[in-house]
C-alpha positions as CSV (number, residue, x, y, z in Angstrom):
1,M,17.2,-2.2,-55.3
2,S,14.4,-1.3,-53.0
3,P,13.4,2.1,-52.1
4,R,14.5,1.3,-48.5
5,K,18.2,-0.2,-49.4
6,T,18.7,3.1,-51.8
7,L,17.4,5.7,-48.5
8,V,19.5,3.9,-46.3
9,L,22.9,3.8,-48.7
10,A,22.1,7.6,-49.8
11,A,21.9,8.8,-45.9
12,G,24.4,6.7,-44.6
13,A,26.6,8.5,-47.5
14,A,25.4,11.4,-47.0
15,L,26.3,12.1,-42.7
16,A,29.7,10.3,-44.1
17,L,30.2,13.3,-45.8
18,G,29.4,15.3,-43.3
19,L,31.1,13.7,-39.9
20,T,34.3,15.3,-40.6
21,A,35.9,14.2,-36.8
22,C,35.2,10.7,-37.5
23,G,38.0,9.8,-40.1
24,G,38.8,5.7,-40.3
25,G,36.9,2.9,-39.8
26,Q,34.4,1.6,-37.1
27,G,36.4,0.2,-34.8
28,G,38.8,2.7,-33.6
29,A,40.5,2.7,-36.9
30,G,40.4,6.3,-36.6
31,G,42.9,7.9,-34.6
32,D,42.0,10.5,-31.9
33,G,39.1,12.0,-33.9
34,L,37.1,8.6,-34.4
35,A,36.3,9.4,-30.7
36,D,34.2,12.2,-31.4
37,C,32.7,10.0,-33.6
38,N,31.3,7.3,-30.8
39,V,27.7,6.9,-30.3
40,G,25.5,5.1,-27.6
41,I,21.6,3.8,-28.6
42,S,19.7,3.2,-26.1
43,M,16.1,1.4,-27.1
44,P,13.7,0.4,-24.6
45,T,12.8,-3.5,-26.0
46,R,12.6,-5.9,-29.1
47,S,9.2,-6.9,-27.8
48,L,7.8,-4.4,-30.5
49,E,8.2,-4.2,-34.1
50,R,9.4,-0.5,-34.5
51,W,12.0,-0.3,-31.6
52,I,14.1,-3.3,-33.6
53,N,13.9,-1.6,-37.1
54,D,14.1,1.9,-35.3
55,G,18.1,0.9,-33.8
56,E,19.1,-1.3,-36.2
57,Q,18.5,0.8,-38.9
58,L,20.5,3.9,-36.7
59,K,23.1,1.3,-36.4
60,A,23.4,1.0,-39.8
61,L,23.7,4.3,-41.2
62,L,26.5,5.2,-38.4
63,D,28.6,2.3,-39.1
64,D,28.5,3.2,-42.3
65,A,29.4,6.5,-42.1
66,G,33.0,5.0,-39.7
67,C,31.5,5.5,-36.2
68,T,31.7,3.4,-32.8
69,T,28.0,2.7,-32.5
70,D,26.1,0.9,-29.7
71,L,23.6,-0.7,-30.0
72,Q,21.0,-1.7,-26.8
73,Y,17.7,-2.7,-26.2
74,A,16.9,-2.8,-22.1
75,D,13.8,-5.2,-22.3
76,N,11.4,-2.5,-20.6
77,Q,13.3,-2.6,-17.0
78,V,14.5,1.0,-16.4
79,N,17.2,-0.5,-14.3
80,Q,18.7,-2.5,-17.2
81,Q,18.0,1.1,-19.3
82,I,20.1,2.8,-16.6
83,S,22.8,0.2,-16.8
84,Q,23.4,0.2,-20.2
85,I,23.8,4.1,-20.8
86,Q,26.2,4.0,-17.5
87,N,28.3,1.7,-19.9
88,Q,28.0,4.3,-23.0
89,I,29.4,6.6,-21.3
90,A,32.0,4.9,-20.0
91,S,33.3,4.1,-23.3
92,G,33.2,7.4,-24.3
93,A,29.8,8.0,-26.1
94,K,30.1,11.7,-27.1
95,V,26.1,11.1,-28.6
96,L,23.0,9.3,-26.0
97,V,20.2,8.7,-28.3
98,I,17.9,7.3,-25.6
99,A,14.3,6.2,-26.1
100,A,13.0,6.4,-22.7
101,I,11.4,3.7,-21.0
102,D,9.9,5.8,-18.1
103,G,10.9,9.3,-19.0
104,E,11.5,10.6,-15.4
105,A,14.2,7.8,-14.5
106,L,16.7,9.0,-16.3
107,G,17.8,12.1,-14.9
108,P,20.6,10.7,-12.6
109,V,22.5,9.1,-15.5
110,L,22.2,11.3,-17.4
111,E,23.9,13.8,-14.8
112,E,27.2,11.6,-15.5
113,A,26.2,12.2,-19.5
114,A,26.5,15.8,-18.7
115,G,29.8,15.2,-16.5
116,Q,31.3,13.8,-20.0
117,D,30.1,16.2,-22.2
118,A,27.8,14.1,-24.1
119,T,24.8,15.3,-25.4
120,V,21.5,14.1,-25.3
121,I,19.2,13.7,-28.2
122,A,15.6,12.2,-27.0
123,Y,14.4,9.6,-29.6
124,D,10.7,9.4,-29.6
125,R,9.7,9.8,-26.2
126,L,10.5,12.8,-24.4
127,I,12.7,12.8,-21.4
128,N,11.5,14.7,-18.1
129,G,12.4,16.1,-15.1
130,T,16.4,16.8,-16.1
131,E,18.0,20.0,-17.9
132,H,20.3,17.3,-19.3
133,V,18.6,16.5,-22.1
134,D,19.6,18.3,-25.1
135,Y,17.0,17.8,-27.8
136,Y,13.9,16.0,-28.6
137,A,13.4,14.3,-32.2
138,T,9.9,12.8,-32.2
139,F,6.3,12.9,-34.7
140,D,4.0,15.4,-34.2
141,N,2.5,13.5,-31.7
142,E,-1.1,15.2,-30.5
143,R,-1.2,15.1,-34.3
144,V,-1.4,11.1,-34.1
145,G,-4.6,11.0,-32.3
146,Q,-6.0,13.8,-34.4
147,L,-5.8,11.9,-36.8
148,Q,-7.3,8.6,-34.8
149,G,-9.8,10.9,-33.3
150,Q,-11.0,12.1,-36.6
151,F,-10.6,9.6,-38.6
152,I,-13.4,7.8,-35.7
153,I,-15.7,11.2,-36.6
154,D,-15.7,11.2,-40.2
155,E,-16.2,6.7,-40.2
156,L,-19.3,7.2,-37.8
157,G,-20.7,10.5,-39.6
158,L,-21.0,11.7,-36.4
159,D,-20.4,15.4,-37.9
160,G,-23.9,14.1,-39.5
161,G,-25.4,13.8,-36.4
162,E,-25.2,10.3,-36.6
163,G,-25.4,7.9,-33.7
164,P,-25.2,6.2,-30.8
165,F,-22.6,4.0,-31.3
166,N,-20.7,2.2,-28.4
167,L,-17.1,3.3,-27.8
168,E,-14.4,1.8,-25.5
169,P,-11.3,3.7,-25.5
170,F,-7.6,2.8,-24.6
171,A,-4.6,4.5,-23.8
172,G,-0.9,3.9,-23.4
173,S,1.7,2.8,-21.2
174,P,1.4,5.5,-17.9
175,D,5.2,5.7,-18.0
176,D,5.3,7.1,-21.7
177,N,5.3,10.9,-22.1
178,N,3.9,10.2,-25.8
179,A,0.5,8.6,-24.8
180,A,-0.6,11.5,-22.6
181,F,-0.1,13.3,-26.3
182,F,-1.2,10.3,-28.3
183,F,-4.7,9.9,-25.9
184,G,-5.2,13.8,-25.4
185,G,-5.2,14.1,-29.3
186,A,-8.3,11.9,-29.6
187,W,-9.9,12.3,-26.7
188,D,-10.4,16.6,-27.5
189,L,-12.2,15.5,-30.3
190,L,-14.2,12.8,-29.2
191,L,-15.2,14.1,-26.1
192,P,-17.9,16.9,-27.5
193,Y,-19.5,13.8,-29.0
194,I,-19.5,11.6,-25.6
195,E,-21.4,14.4,-23.8
196,S,-24.0,14.6,-27.2
197,G,-24.4,11.5,-26.3
198,Q,-23.8,10.4,-29.6
199,L,-20.6,8.0,-28.5
200,V,-21.4,6.1,-25.4
201,V,-18.8,4.1,-23.1
202,P,-20.7,0.9,-21.6
203,S,-17.8,0.2,-19.8
204,G,-17.3,3.6,-18.2
205,K,-13.8,3.6,-18.3
206,Q,-14.1,7.0,-19.6
207,P,-11.7,9.7,-18.4
208,A,-13.9,12.9,-17.4
209,S,-11.0,15.0,-19.7
210,S,-7.7,13.9,-21.1
211,A,-5.4,14.9,-18.5
212,D,-7.3,11.5,-16.6
213,W,-6.3,9.4,-19.5
214,A,-3.2,7.0,-17.1
215,S,-6.8,6.1,-15.5
216,I,-7.2,3.5,-18.5
217,G,-3.3,3.4,-19.3
218,I,-2.0,-0.5,-20.5
219,P,1.2,-0.7,-18.7
220,G,4.2,-1.5,-21.0
221,W,2.1,-1.2,-24.1
222,S,1.3,-4.6,-23.6
223,S,-1.0,-6.5,-26.4
224,D,-1.7,-9.4,-23.4
225,T,-2.7,-6.7,-21.1
226,A,-5.0,-5.0,-24.0
227,Q,-6.5,-8.3,-25.1
228,A,-7.1,-9.0,-21.1
229,E,-8.7,-5.5,-20.6
230,M,-11.1,-6.2,-23.6
231,D,-12.2,-9.1,-22.6
232,N,-13.6,-8.0,-19.5
233,R,-15.1,-5.0,-20.8
234,L,-17.0,-7.6,-23.0
235,T,-18.7,-10.3,-20.5
236,S,-18.8,-7.4,-18.2
237,F,-20.6,-4.5,-19.8
238,Y,-21.9,-6.2,-23.3
239,T,-23.8,-8.9,-21.6
240,G,-27.5,-8.1,-23.3
241,G,-26.3,-8.0,-26.9
242,E,-25.0,-5.1,-26.7
243,R,-22.3,-4.8,-29.7
244,V,-18.9,-2.6,-29.6
245,D,-19.0,-0.1,-32.7
246,V,-15.5,1.4,-32.2
247,V,-12.5,0.9,-30.2
248,L,-9.9,3.8,-29.8
249,S,-6.5,1.9,-29.7
250,P,-4.1,4.5,-30.0
251,N,-1.4,2.1,-31.3
252,D,-1.0,-1.6,-33.0
253,S,0.6,-3.4,-30.2
254,L,-2.7,-2.4,-27.8
255,A,-4.4,-3.2,-31.2
256,L,-3.1,-7.0,-31.8
257,G,-4.5,-7.6,-28.2
258,I,-7.9,-6.1,-29.0
259,Q,-8.2,-8.0,-31.8
260,A,-7.6,-11.4,-30.2
261,S,-10.3,-10.1,-27.5
262,L,-12.9,-9.8,-30.5
263,R,-12.7,-12.8,-32.0
264,S,-12.7,-14.8,-29.2
265,A,-15.8,-12.9,-28.1
266,G,-17.6,-14.0,-31.8
267,Y,-16.9,-10.5,-33.7
268,E,-16.7,-11.4,-37.6
269,P,-14.7,-9.1,-40.3
270,D,-17.7,-7.9,-43.1
271,A,-20.3,-8.8,-39.3
272,D,-20.2,-6.7,-36.7
273,W,-16.6,-6.0,-36.3
274,P,-15.7,-2.5,-34.5
275,L,-13.9,0.2,-36.2
276,L,-10.1,0.3,-34.8
277,T,-7.7,2.0,-34.7
278,G,-3.8,2.0,-34.5
279,Q,-0.7,3.1,-35.1
280,D,3.0,2.6,-36.2
281,A,2.1,-0.2,-39.3
282,D,3.7,-3.1,-37.5
283,V,3.4,-5.7,-40.7
284,A,1.2,-7.9,-38.6
285,N,-1.4,-5.0,-38.3
286,V,-1.1,-4.2,-41.7
287,Q,-2.1,-7.4,-42.4
288,A,-4.4,-7.2,-39.9
289,I,-6.1,-3.7,-42.0
290,L,-6.1,-6.2,-45.4
291,A,-7.8,-8.9,-43.4
292,G,-10.6,-6.0,-42.3
293,E,-9.7,-6.5,-38.5
294,Q,-8.3,-3.2,-38.0
295,S,-9.5,0.1,-39.9
296,M,-6.6,1.9,-39.8
297,T,-2.9,2.5,-38.7
298,V,-1.3,5.9,-38.2
299,W,2.1,5.4,-40.0
300,K,5.0,7.0,-38.7
301,D,8.2,6.5,-41.2
302,T,10.9,5.7,-38.9
303,R,13.1,6.3,-41.4
304,A,12.3,10.0,-41.8
305,L,13.1,10.0,-38.3
306,G,16.1,8.2,-38.8
307,Q,17.6,10.8,-40.6
308,Q,16.6,13.6,-39.0
309,V,18.5,12.0,-35.7
310,F,21.7,12.2,-38.4
311,E,21.3,15.4,-39.7
312,M,21.1,16.1,-36.1
313,I,24.2,13.9,-34.9
314,Q,26.5,15.7,-38.3
315,S,25.4,18.9,-36.8
316,I,26.1,18.1,-33.2
317,L,29.5,16.7,-34.0
318,N,30.6,18.9,-36.2
319,G,30.1,21.9,-33.4
320,E,26.7,23.5,-35.1
321,E,23.4,23.5,-34.2
322,P,20.9,21.0,-35.5
323,E,17.8,22.0,-37.2
324,I,15.2,22.2,-35.3
325,N,11.1,23.5,-35.7
326,D,9.8,23.2,-32.3
327,T,10.5,25.2,-29.1
328,E,7.5,25.8,-27.3
329,T,5.4,22.0,-27.5
330,Y,7.5,19.7,-24.6
331,D,8.2,20.8,-21.4
332,N,10.2,18.3,-19.3
333,G,9.3,19.5,-16.0
334,V,12.7,21.8,-16.0
335,K,13.5,23.5,-19.2
336,V,11.8,23.2,-23.2
337,V,13.6,20.5,-25.4
338,P,14.6,21.7,-28.5
339,S,12.6,19.4,-31.0
340,Y,11.7,18.1,-34.1
341,L,8.6,17.0,-34.9
342,L,7.7,15.1,-38.2
343,D,4.3,14.9,-39.6
344,P,2.6,11.0,-39.3
345,E,0.1,9.9,-42.1
346,V,-3.1,7.9,-42.2
347,V,-3.0,4.9,-43.4
348,T,-6.4,2.5,-44.6
349,A,-6.6,-0.8,-46.5
350,D,-6.9,0.6,-50.0
351,Q,-3.9,2.7,-49.3
352,V,-1.1,-0.1,-47.9
353,E,0.2,-1.0,-51.6
354,E,0.8,2.7,-52.4
355,K,2.1,4.8,-49.5
356,L,3.8,1.2,-47.2
357,V,4.8,-1.0,-50.1
358,D,5.8,1.2,-52.7
359,S,7.7,3.7,-50.8
360,G,9.6,0.2,-49.5
361,F,8.7,0.2,-45.8
362,I,7.4,-2.5,-46.6
363,P,7.9,-5.7,-49.0
364,A,4.9,-6.8,-50.5
365,E,6.0,-10.5,-50.0
366,D,5.8,-9.7,-46.4
367,L,2.0,-8.8,-46.8
368,G,1.1,-11.0,-49.4
369,L,0.4,-8.8,-52.7
């Protein structure tokens, strides 16, 4: 049995023991108590591998624990996500786990949830502008950006005075609250080297501060849009033989588009391929790392995030306070949302087997290993 399967079964067994209110099997066989174990899961899209993995893992563990579980994907359509959440509330969900498409748009539907005494857990994306979000489970998102920024500093030898290097920075979707933390964590580390002239941005796509990150944001985390943007920068600002040396990509989806643009422009691994960051450890990107087309990814083991959410659900349904470890960072404009933060980590080509394969996160055969 793989380590991943073992983890899933173990977590499911542990949750089943804890969900004392659930008795009986899935689908209503447990009598009145099962209503307290009715969980709605709302994920933003199936277009990114990580959301598929997150949603299906969470549903499998809840199903194994005897819960009634409704998993929905909203195709990155805000109105569709709102409608799906309304249906989950109407179906008696007592806990809603929501990875928001637009962190500002869910206030009214969450007021409906509060009216039905449903507890809301924001999953990896903060929900803003409402008091009706109870908990937030995520990774340390600023740390993600810091890991990307520090990787660039170390690989280029910026602390040793090396440079100048041509940098092209990208930021995530402007409607995703996490994108601000990702970019800010990296930009605050890189800005001193831009000011010193060791990093130069030929396209001029450099925010004056991390607070202006949305000016270079890629809507919907679209690979195609990132590719088009990189195409434009290369054809408009690299016409005199200049080469890009480093690209700050906040996640793997954008990195895929940037890779396609670089290939089209004639860049080659082991020759003039630039340093390129990422996040999520998606299979296609890990393959790119092994092929020399991506330098690193920041790995967030979503199995650990899912397990933490299970423990939060267990506590909620048992009438207890879930474990949290941050009560200061995530102000949604109305309240500071009690949060649990997990630690991300860097993965490079020489660490893929140890960190991703040996842990069961990615099967070796998916990477040709």
